[in-house]
N, C-alpha and C positions, 0 to 999 in steps of 0.2 A: 300788896300790889294786886290790882284788879285784873281779872282774866278778860282778855279781849277776844271776841269771836273771830273766827277765820274770815278772810275777805269774801269767800264764797257764801258763807252764812249771812253776812251783811248784805251782799248783793241779792240773795234770795229773799231776805226780809224786805228790802226796798221794792223788789219786783212785785211781791205779794201786796204791799201797801199801795203801789201804783195801780195794780189790777183792781183792788177793792175800790179805790177812788173812782176809777173809770167805770166800774160796774154800777156804783151808786149814782154817778152822774147820768149814765145811760138809763137807769131805772127812773130817775127823776124826770128826764126828758120824755120817756115813754108814758109815765103817769100824767105829765102835763098835756101831752098830745091826746091821750085817751080820755082824760078828764074833761076836756072841753072848757076849761076855765079861761082860756084866752079870749074868747068872744065876749063874755060878760065884762071882762076887764077892759077890753077895747071900747065897749059901748060907753064906758065912763068918760073916755077922752076923745071919742070920735062921733061923727054924725053923718047923715046922708051927704052932706057937702064935703066930707073927708076929715082930715086931721089938721088942726090948726098949726101944729108944729112940724108938719111933714117937710117943709122947705127950710126950716130953721137951721142955721149953720151948724149947731151942735148935733142935731139929729141926723141930718143928711151928710154933713162933712165929717164929723168926728166919729159918730157911732157906725155909720154905714161905710163910707169910703175909708175912714181912718182905720177901722177894724180890718178891712181888706189889706191895706198897705202894711199894717202891723204884722199880719200873718205872712205877707211876702217877705218882710224884713226878717222875721224870725226864721222862716224857711232858709233864707240866704245865710243867716248866721249858723244854723245847724249844718247846712251843706258845707260852708267854709270850714267848720270845725271838724267835719268828717273827712273831707277830701283835700283841703288846702294845705300848703306847707306851713301855715301859721296855726295849725290845729293845737288844741289844748292837750298837752302830753300827760296831764294829770288823769285823764280818762283813757281807759284801754280801748282798743279798736272795736271790740264787741259792743261796748256801751255806746260808743259814738254811732255805730251802725244801727243799733237798736233805736236810738233817738231819731235818726234819719228815717228809719222804717216807720216809726210811729207818726212822724210828721206827714210822710207820703200817704200812709194809710188814712189818716184823718182828712187829708186833701181829697182823697177818693171817696171816703165814706160820707162826708158832709153833703155833697151834691146828691148822692144816691139816697140818703135819708130824706132830703128835701123832696125828692121825687116821690118817695114812698109815703110820705106824711100826708095826712088829710088836712093839715094846717096850711093856710095861705098867709102871705103877708097881709096884714089887716087892710091896708089901703088898696089892695087888689080886689077886695070883696065888694059885691054890688051894694051891700048894706051901707058901705062907706064911700060910695061913688065910683067904685071900680067895676070890673066886668066879670070877675070870678064869682061862682056861687058856692 
């Protein structure tokens, strides 16, 4: 018979794994922002007249608006699972509240990081027909 770790040890392991993934993701974003590789990449697909695919249904509808609505849907699902009478009873209250806290934290951090970042949306740059420098 194999020994099973206690629930607390499993939760601690998952928490550490999630933290490592988040830190590596944040490090990758920081390196991308500092490295300045986005501008040379955008020069391959854009010109002074802008981006040919900017108004394409997939880029504008699925990637931009679809991503926004997907995040709203996921937030609603997490909120329902934390507060609603239909919540998942397989997860304890602390885990559900941690999920909700993580979602709210990301909703607050993403706009703050966008403001602090030197990176602009490519089609906002003057080089591609926008007004930002």
